[in-house]
Short mmCIF file of the C-alpha atoms (twelve columns), coordinates in Angstrom:
data_MODEL
# 
_entry.id   MODEL 
# 
loop_
_atom_site.group_PDB 
_atom_site.id 
_atom_site.type_symbol 
_atom_site.label_atom_id 
_atom_site.label_alt_id 
_atom_site.label_comp_id 
_atom_site.label_asym_id 
_atom_site.label_seq_id 
_atom_site.Cartn_x 
_atom_site.Cartn_y 
_atom_site.Cartn_z 
_atom_site.pdbx_PDB_model_num 
ATOM 1   C CA . ALA A 1   -38.460 -66.721 -37.671 1 
ATOM 2   C CA . LEU A 2   -37.727 -69.411 -40.227 1 
ATOM 3   C CA . ARG A 3   -41.005 -68.808 -42.060 1 
ATOM 4   C CA . LEU A 4   -39.999 -65.181 -42.512 1 
ATOM 5   C CA . TYR A 5   -36.582 -66.247 -43.795 1 
ATOM 6   C CA . SER A 6   -38.225 -68.646 -46.229 1 
ATOM 7   C CA . GLU A 7   -40.628 -65.989 -47.503 1 
ATOM 8   C CA . PHE A 8   -37.802 -63.505 -48.031 1 
ATOM 9   C CA . TYR A 9   -35.687 -66.111 -49.809 1 
ATOM 10  C CA . HIS A 10  -38.484 -67.038 -52.206 1 
ATOM 11  C CA . LYS A 11  -39.347 -63.438 -52.998 1 
ATOM 12  C CA . MET A 12  -35.715 -62.578 -53.680 1 
ATOM 13  C CA . LYS A 13  -35.062 -65.673 -55.782 1 
ATOM 14  C CA . ARG A 14  -38.364 -66.189 -57.561 1 
ATOM 15  C CA . ILE A 15  -39.747 -62.674 -58.055 1 
ATOM 16  C CA . PRO A 16  -36.817 -60.333 -57.369 1 
ATOM 17  C CA . THR A 17  -37.919 -57.572 -59.711 1 
ATOM 18  C CA . ARG A 18  -41.442 -57.332 -58.256 1 
ATOM 19  C CA . PHE A 19  -40.072 -57.562 -54.721 1 
ATOM 20  C CA . GLN A 20  -37.472 -54.839 -55.289 1 
ATOM 21  C CA . ASP A 21  -39.886 -52.636 -57.255 1 
ATOM 22  C CA . PHE A 22  -42.272 -52.736 -54.298 1 
ATOM 23  C CA . TYR A 23  -39.599 -50.981 -52.207 1 
ATOM 24  C CA . ARG A 24  -38.478 -48.635 -54.953 1 
ATOM 25  C CA . ARG A 25  -42.053 -47.406 -55.543 1 
ATOM 26  C CA . HIS A 26  -41.932 -46.153 -51.957 1 
ATOM 27  C CA . ASN A 27  -38.476 -44.578 -52.357 1 
ATOM 28  C CA . VAL A 28  -36.946 -47.174 -50.058 1 
ATOM 29  C CA . THR A 29  -33.761 -49.052 -50.896 1 
ATOM 30  C CA . PRO A 30  -34.753 -52.713 -51.322 1 
ATOM 31  C CA . PRO A 31  -33.110 -55.192 -48.976 1 
ATOM 32  C CA . LEU A 32  -30.506 -57.344 -50.703 1 
ATOM 33  C CA . SER A 33  -30.106 -59.942 -47.969 1 
ATOM 34  C CA . PHE A 34  -32.026 -61.291 -45.031 1 
ATOM 35  C CA . ALA A 35  -29.914 -59.068 -42.820 1 
ATOM 36  C CA . PHE A 36  -32.753 -56.618 -43.528 1 
ATOM 37  C CA . ALA A 37  -34.573 -58.434 -40.713 1 
ATOM 38  C CA . ASP A 38  -32.532 -56.274 -38.363 1 
ATOM 39  C CA . LEU A 39  -34.183 -53.243 -39.933 1 
ATOM 40  C CA . LEU A 40  -37.581 -54.558 -38.876 1 
ATOM 41  C CA . PHE A 41  -36.570 -53.793 -35.301 1 
ATOM 42  C CA . GLN A 42  -35.344 -50.275 -36.000 1 
ATOM 43  C CA . SER A 43  -37.520 -47.252 -35.607 1 
ATOM 44  C CA . PRO A 44  -39.156 -45.653 -38.647 1 
ATOM 45  C CA . GLU A 45  -36.585 -42.857 -38.200 1 
ATOM 46  C CA . SER A 46  -33.716 -45.192 -39.177 1 
ATOM 47  C CA . SER A 47  -31.511 -44.239 -42.126 1 
ATOM 48  C CA . MET A 48  -33.371 -46.657 -44.410 1 
ATOM 49  C CA . CYS A 49  -36.667 -44.968 -43.583 1 
ATOM 50  C CA . LYS A 50  -35.727 -41.278 -43.671 1 
ATOM 51  C CA . GLY A 51  -38.550 -39.127 -44.991 1 
ATOM 52  C CA . THR A 52  -42.208 -39.018 -43.951 1 
ATOM 53  C CA . SER A 53  -43.619 -41.237 -46.717 1 
ATOM 54  C CA . ARG A 54  -40.857 -43.806 -46.259 1 
ATOM 55  C CA . GLN A 55  -41.345 -43.809 -42.464 1 
ATOM 56  C CA . ASP A 56  -44.977 -44.790 -42.952 1 
ATOM 57  C CA . PHE A 57  -43.996 -47.452 -45.499 1 
ATOM 58  C CA . CYS A 58  -41.296 -48.877 -43.199 1 
ATOM 59  C CA . LYS A 59  -43.689 -48.998 -40.257 1 
ATOM 60  C CA . LYS A 60  -46.301 -50.857 -42.328 1 
ATOM 61  C CA . ASN A 61  -43.638 -53.150 -43.803 1 
ATOM 62  C CA . ARG A 62  -42.401 -54.037 -40.314 1 
ATOM 63  C CA . ILE A 63  -45.906 -54.852 -39.135 1 
ATOM 64  C CA . LEU A 64  -46.636 -56.830 -42.304 1 
ATOM 65  C CA . PHE A 65  -43.526 -58.997 -42.046 1 
ATOM 66  C CA . LEU A 66  -43.465 -59.500 -38.296 1 
ATOM 67  C CA . GLU A 67  -47.194 -59.953 -37.747 1 
ATOM 68  C CA . LYS A 68  -47.441 -62.808 -40.247 1 
ATOM 69  C CA . GLY A 69  -45.557 -64.956 -37.753 1 
ATOM 70  C CA . ASN A 70  -47.774 -64.066 -34.795 1 
ATOM 71  C CA . TYR A 71  -49.925 -67.154 -35.207 1 
ATOM 72  C CA . ALA A 72  -51.593 -66.805 -31.784 1 
ATOM 73  C CA . SER A 73  -53.113 -63.490 -32.844 1 
ATOM 74  C CA . HIS A 74  -54.359 -64.971 -36.127 1 
ATOM 75  C CA . LEU A 75  -55.718 -68.091 -34.456 1 
ATOM 76  C CA . ARG A 76  -57.737 -66.065 -31.942 1 
ATOM 77  C CA . GLU A 77  -59.251 -64.066 -34.810 1 
ATOM 78  C CA . TRP A 78  -60.041 -67.163 -36.897 1 
ATOM 79  C CA . ARG A 79  -61.658 -68.878 -33.905 1 
ATOM 80  C CA . ASN A 80  -63.768 -65.782 -33.211 1 
ATOM 81  C CA . VAL A 81  -64.971 -65.646 -36.809 1 
ATOM 82  C CA . PHE A 82  -65.336 -69.349 -37.633 1 
ATOM 83  C CA . GLY A 83  -65.694 -70.968 -34.200 1 
ATOM 84  C CA . GLU A 84  -63.017 -72.965 -32.417 1 
ATOM 85  C CA . GLU A 85  -64.479 -76.275 -33.571 1 
ATOM 86  C CA . ASN A 86  -64.132 -75.223 -37.221 1 
ATOM 87  C CA . VAL A 87  -60.420 -74.349 -37.123 1 
ATOM 88  C CA . LEU A 88  -57.870 -77.146 -37.349 1 
ATOM 89  C CA . VAL A 89  -54.192 -76.528 -36.662 1 
ATOM 90  C CA . VAL A 90  -51.682 -79.232 -37.510 1 
ATOM 91  C CA . ASP A 91  -47.957 -79.505 -36.923 1 
ATOM 92  C CA . MET A 92  -46.471 -79.608 -40.414 1 
ATOM 93  C CA . ASN A 93  -43.478 -81.495 -39.011 1 
ATOM 94  C CA . ASP A 94  -45.742 -84.476 -38.301 1 
ATOM 95  C CA . ASP A 95  -45.890 -87.459 -40.623 1 
ATOM 96  C CA . GLN A 96  -47.775 -86.581 -43.831 1 
ATOM 97  C CA . LYS A 97  -50.203 -89.458 -43.441 1 
ATOM 98  C CA . GLU A 98  -50.991 -88.369 -39.884 1 
ATOM 99  C CA . ILE A 99  -51.670 -84.810 -41.087 1 
ATOM 100 C CA . VAL A 100 -53.938 -85.970 -43.925 1 
ATOM 101 C CA . THR A 101 -55.802 -88.291 -41.540 1 
ATOM 102 C CA . LYS A 102 -56.400 -85.373 -39.133 1 
ATOM 103 C CA . VAL A 103 -57.650 -83.159 -41.958 1 
ATOM 104 C CA . ILE A 104 -59.992 -85.862 -43.298 1 
ATOM 105 C CA . SER A 105 -61.329 -86.467 -39.803 1 
ATOM 106 C CA . HIS A 106 -61.813 -82.734 -39.246 1 
ATOM 107 C CA . VAL A 107 -63.653 -81.959 -42.478 1 
ATOM 108 C CA . GLY A 108 -65.618 -85.177 -42.316 1 
ATOM 109 C CA . PRO A 109 -64.884 -88.530 -43.904 1 
ATOM 110 C CA . GLU A 110 -68.100 -88.227 -45.890 1 
ATOM 111 C CA . LEU A 111 -66.330 -85.650 -48.092 1 
ATOM 112 C CA . LEU A 112 -63.324 -87.891 -48.687 1 
ATOM 113 C CA . PRO A 113 -63.408 -91.310 -47.059 1 
ATOM 114 C CA . GLU A 114 -59.990 -92.229 -45.702 1 
ATOM 115 C CA . ASP A 115 -59.971 -95.511 -47.620 1 
ATOM 116 C CA . GLU A 116 -60.431 -93.550 -50.884 1 
ATOM 117 C CA . TYR A 117 -57.551 -91.127 -50.271 1 
ATOM 118 C CA . PRO A 118 -54.769 -91.615 -52.865 1 
ATOM 119 C CA . TRP A 119 -52.115 -92.558 -50.293 1 
ATOM 120 C CA . GLU A 120 -49.780 -93.949 -52.959 1 
ATOM 121 C CA . GLU A 121 -49.536 -90.455 -54.470 1 
ATOM 122 C CA . LEU A 122 -48.498 -89.080 -51.106 1 
ATOM 123 C CA . TYR A 123 -45.645 -91.558 -50.712 1 
ATOM 124 C CA . GLY A 124 -45.189 -93.102 -54.167 1 
ATOM 125 C CA . GLU A 125 -42.361 -92.612 -56.635 1 
ATOM 126 C CA . GLU A 126 -44.744 -91.086 -59.153 1 
ATOM 127 C CA . ASN A 127 -45.035 -88.045 -56.878 1 
ATOM 128 C CA . VAL A 128 -42.172 -86.013 -58.318 1 
ATOM 129 C CA . ALA A 129 -43.361 -82.592 -57.192 1 
ATOM 130 C CA . PHE A 130 -40.332 -82.176 -54.963 1 
ATOM 131 C CA . LYS A 131 -37.736 -83.996 -57.042 1 
ATOM 132 C CA . ASN A 132 -35.260 -82.683 -59.558 1 
ATOM 133 C CA . SER A 133 -32.178 -84.555 -60.670 1 
ATOM 134 C CA . ASN A 134 -30.207 -81.315 -60.915 1 
ATOM 135 C CA . TYR A 135 -30.274 -80.870 -57.142 1 
ATOM 136 C CA . GLU A 136 -30.078 -84.386 -55.735 1 
ATOM 137 C CA . GLY A 137 -33.835 -84.827 -55.478 1 
ATOM 138 C CA . ARG A 138 -34.699 -81.209 -54.638 1 
ATOM 139 C CA . VAL A 139 -36.510 -78.743 -56.866 1 
ATOM 140 C CA . SER A 140 -33.765 -76.154 -56.385 1 
ATOM 141 C CA . ALA A 141 -30.458 -75.580 -54.666 1 
ATOM 142 C CA . TYR A 142 -32.350 -73.953 -51.793 1 
ATOM 143 C CA . GLU A 143 -31.476 -75.967 -48.715 1 
ATOM 144 C CA . GLY A 144 -34.580 -75.038 -46.824 1 
ATOM 145 C CA . ARG A 145 -35.248 -73.002 -43.755 1 
ATOM 146 C CA . ALA A 146 -32.477 -74.674 -41.765 1 
ATOM 147 C CA . SER A 147 -29.897 -72.854 -43.896 1 
ATOM 148 C CA . ALA A 148 -30.995 -69.648 -42.161 1 
ATOM 149 C CA . TYR A 149 -28.951 -70.598 -39.104 1 
ATOM 150 C CA . ARG A 150 -25.820 -70.777 -41.227 1 
ATOM 151 C CA . GLU A 151 -26.530 -67.731 -43.400 1 
ATOM 152 C CA . VAL A 152 -27.984 -65.207 -40.932 1 
ATOM 153 C CA . PRO A 153 -27.722 -66.600 -37.395 1 
ATOM 154 C CA . ASP A 154 -27.980 -63.233 -35.633 1 
ATOM 155 C CA . ALA A 155 -31.133 -62.200 -37.486 1 
ATOM 156 C CA . ILE A 156 -32.765 -65.586 -36.836 1 
ATOM 157 C CA . LYS A 157 -31.891 -65.446 -33.132 1 
ATOM 158 C CA . ARG A 158 -33.357 -61.958 -32.856 1 
ATOM 159 C CA . LEU A 159 -36.562 -63.082 -34.570 1 
ATOM 160 C CA . GLU A 160 -36.781 -66.181 -32.386 1 
ATOM 161 C CA . ASN A 161 -36.567 -63.943 -29.335 1 
ATOM 162 C CA . TYR A 162 -39.251 -61.680 -30.787 1 
ATOM 163 C CA . TYR A 163 -41.575 -64.638 -31.436 1 
ATOM 164 C CA . SER A 164 -40.929 -66.515 -28.174 1 
ATOM 165 C CA . GLU A 165 -43.884 -64.983 -26.300 1 
ATOM 166 C CA . PRO A 166 -46.359 -65.285 -29.208 1 
ATOM 167 C CA . ASN A 167 -45.263 -68.933 -29.601 1 
ATOM 168 C CA . ARG A 168 -45.967 -69.536 -25.896 1 
ATOM 169 C CA . GLU A 169 -49.400 -67.965 -26.389 1 
ATOM 170 C CA . LEU A 170 -50.021 -70.232 -29.365 1 
ATOM 171 C CA . ALA A 171 -48.945 -73.320 -27.433 1 
ATOM 172 C CA . ASN A 172 -51.409 -72.368 -24.690 1 
ATOM 173 C CA . LEU A 173 -54.231 -71.733 -27.171 1 
ATOM 174 C CA . LEU A 174 -53.656 -75.094 -28.843 1 
ATOM 175 C CA . ASP A 175 -52.784 -76.973 -25.664 1 
ATOM 176 C CA . GLU A 176 -49.847 -78.339 -27.684 1 
ATOM 177 C CA . ASP A 177 -46.079 -78.085 -27.259 1 
ATOM 178 C CA . PHE A 178 -44.946 -77.941 -30.883 1 
ATOM 179 C CA . PRO A 179 -44.961 -74.110 -31.133 1 
ATOM 180 C CA . LEU A 180 -42.472 -74.012 -28.244 1 
ATOM 181 C CA . GLU A 181 -40.096 -76.123 -30.330 1 
ATOM 182 C CA . TRP A 182 -39.904 -73.429 -33.013 1 
ATOM 183 C CA . ASN A 183 -37.435 -71.419 -30.973 1 
ATOM 184 C CA . ASN A 184 -33.879 -72.718 -31.026 1 
ATOM 185 C CA . LYS A 185 -34.726 -75.329 -33.632 1 
ATOM 186 C CA . LYS A 186 -33.139 -75.681 -37.026 1 
ATOM 187 C CA . LYS A 187 -36.314 -76.593 -38.917 1 
ATOM 188 C CA . GLY A 188 -39.983 -75.666 -38.906 1 
ATOM 189 C CA . GLY A 189 -41.330 -72.629 -37.116 1 
ATOM 190 C CA . ASN A 190 -42.262 -69.065 -37.845 1 
# 
């Protein structure tokens, strides 16, 4: 749910013209807020999607947006294609060093020995990728995914409900609990 909010936010703020033109090319009024998430649950016959060509577009748009967050479905496909042993899934809420260590271990330390990894760049002051003095250390005024609960709580709750079963499936596939934490949590997640 929060991944979808984040994607929408970035498209609206960073590439609004391209994002809105995508809808307009299909004769569909572009969404102006994340409240459009409610439209993802409406039938293609909704007022936004009136007309045969727009119904098809709305149906595809719904699948595109909602299916991105169905990680269990994607993981099954990736494992079928690449083999379970070749697919690594990490919890991005874990410590950065722990994540990097898992990735190095997975791909093989012969490619990048752990003792040669530039750890100081991961934690050091010279890593300013996410700092900007204009926003108290952040790149922008965007407060992150957690702001979704304040801005559009009903839409987020509806999406969390939608993703609850796929998140359970993912937790079972991974034999991990972290996907279960994505529902009713104010950070991380879909």
